[in-house]
N, C-alpha and C positions, 0 to 999 in steps of 0.2 A: 442393690446390685454392687458387687465388689469392684475394686479398681481395675483388676485384670479383665473383667467382663465388659466394663465400660470401654476400655481400650480396644478390645476385640470387636465390640459393636461399632465403634467409631471407624475401625479399619475396614470392616465390611461395608459400611456406608460409603467410605471413600472409594472402595473398589467398584461399587455400583455406579458411582457418579463419573467414573473414568470413561473416556471415549477413545476408541482406536482411530488413529489418523495415519494415512499412508503418505509418506513424504519421500523426497529423493534420498534420504539417509535410511530409509526403511520404515517399518511401522512403529509408531510411538503412541504412548498413552497420554491423553490430555485430561487434566482434572482442574475444575474450577475451585479456587480457594476463596470462600466467602469471607474469611477473616483478614485477608491481606488487602493492601492498598490496590486500587484499580490501576490498570495499565492500558493505554490506548492500543497496544500491540498484542493484546491477549488473544484476539481471534485470528491472528496471522497464520497460525498453524493450519486452520481450516482452508484458508486461501491457498496456502502452499500445497495442501492435499488436492485442491481443484487443479492447480497448475500441473501437478504430478500425474494425476489420473487422466487428464485430457491430453497430455503430451505437449501442452503449450510451452512449458519451460524447456524441455529437451529440444524441441524444434527451434525455439528461439536461440538457444545456445549453439546448436549445430550450424545454423545458417548465418551466424554473426560473422561479418567480414573482418574480424580482428585476428591478427597472427603475430606471434613473437618468435624470435630466433634464439633468445637467451634462455638457458635452463632455469635461471633464477627469476624469471618473469612470473607474475601471477597468472592463474588459470582464467579461462573465460568465465567459469562459474563464479570465481571470486570477484572479477570485474563487474559482470552483469548483476550478480547477486548484491553486491554493495550498492550499485546504482538503483536496483529495484527496492531494496530495503530503505534507502535514503528517500526515494520518492514517496513510498508508502508512509514514511514517517512525517511527511509534509515539509521536507527540507527544500529550500530554494537556492542554497549556496553550497559550493563544494566544502567549505569549512565546517558545515553542519554534520558532515559524515563522521566527525570525531565523536559525536553523541551516541552513535550506535556501535562503536568499536568495543564497548564493554558488554554487548549483548552476547551471552553465552549459549543461547537457545536457538533463535531463528536462523542464524547463518548455518548452523549444523543441519537444520532441516532441509536446506537447499544444497546440501553436500558441499558446503564451503569449508575450507580449513581455517580461513581467517577473513576478517573484514579489512580490506586494503585502506590505505591512507587517502586523504583528499588529493594529494599530489599524484599518487599512483593512479587514481581514478581519472583525474584530469588528463594525464599523459596517455592513458589507455584510450580514452574517447577521442583524443586528438589523432591517434594512429589509425582510426577507422576512416577510410576515404569517404569524402562527402557524398559522391554520387552513389557508391555502393551502399553506404550507410543509410541514405535516404530510401533507396529501393528496398533494403532489408526491413526497415521499420514500416514502410508503406504496405509491403506485402503482408506482414503479420497483422497490421491494423485492418486491412481490407478483409483478410481471412476471418477475423473475429467479428466483423460487422456484416459480412455478405449474407449470412443465413437469416439475419434479422429483417432483411429487406422483403423476404417472402413470408414472414410470419406475423400474425396480428399481435400487437402488444400495446400497452398503455404507458404513457410517460406522465407521471404525476409531478407537478412543479409546485414548490412551496417557497414563497419569497418572504424574507424577514428584513425589516428595515432597522438598522442599528445606528442610533444617533451618536455622533462623535464630537468630542471637544478637543480643542487645541489643534495642532497641525499634525495630521496623520496621513500617511501615504494612501492615495486613492479616494480620499474623502471629497465628495462633490455635493453641490446643492442641485438637486434634480427637480425638474418641473414637468408635470404631465399636462400637455396641451389639450388632450382629449377631455380631461375632467376639469381643466382650468384650476388646478390646485397643486400645491407642493406634494411630492410623494412621501414626505416624512409626516405621518399622521400625528405624532406626539409633539414634535418640535418643528413646525413649518418654517422653512428657510434655514434650518440648521444642517450643516454638512453631515453626511451619513454614508454608511456602507449598505449596499443592498445584497444580502446573502441569499443565494439561490440553491435550493436543494432539489435534486431530481431523483425520483424513484421509478425504476422500471418494473412494471407489473403486467399480469395478464398473458405471460408467455406460456406456450404449451410445453 
C-alpha cells in the first residue's frame, strides 16, 4: 500500500474514533490519541457534556449570588469555571490555580474566555455573602441528591492501606479494637494512610 493510501486509511480510522460531545461552547469532536502521554483531565469533556445537557452548569451560574459593578470584572462563568476546574484537578490551595492557566481546551468547553488568577478567584469568592452563598450551594447539593433517596442503588467501598515513612500529613497509627490488631497488614504499627474509593452502582 502506497504512502498516500496509508495516510488516507489512518485518517479514516481517526474519524471513526472521534466522538461528538455537546458543551457550552457548542458541539466538539473528541478523539483519543493512543500515542501521546496520558492526562488526568482527558475525560473532562464528557463531564462537561453531562453538566451541559442536564442544565446543571447553567442553573449553577444563574443562581450564583455573585455580582460585579465594574465592566472589567471577570464573568460568573470565568469565576465558577476556574473554581470547578481547580477542584476537579485536585487542588487544595488558591496558588494551585496557576497550573491550569495554560489549559487551552477545557475552559473553552465551559464557554470561558480565560482562567482567572488565584487572587481574582479569592477576591470573587469573598464577594459572595456567606448566608446567600451557603443557601446557594446547599440548594444545588440537595437537588443533586434528592432523587437518589427514592431510588435503589449500591455503594461499593474499597479501602487501601498505604504504609508511610517519615513525617507525612495525616499519617496515623490505627488500631482495630474489634479484631485486636493493627489495621496496617504489611507493616503493623507503621503510620499509614487509609485510601477509600467509593463506586455508585445499580442505579436505574
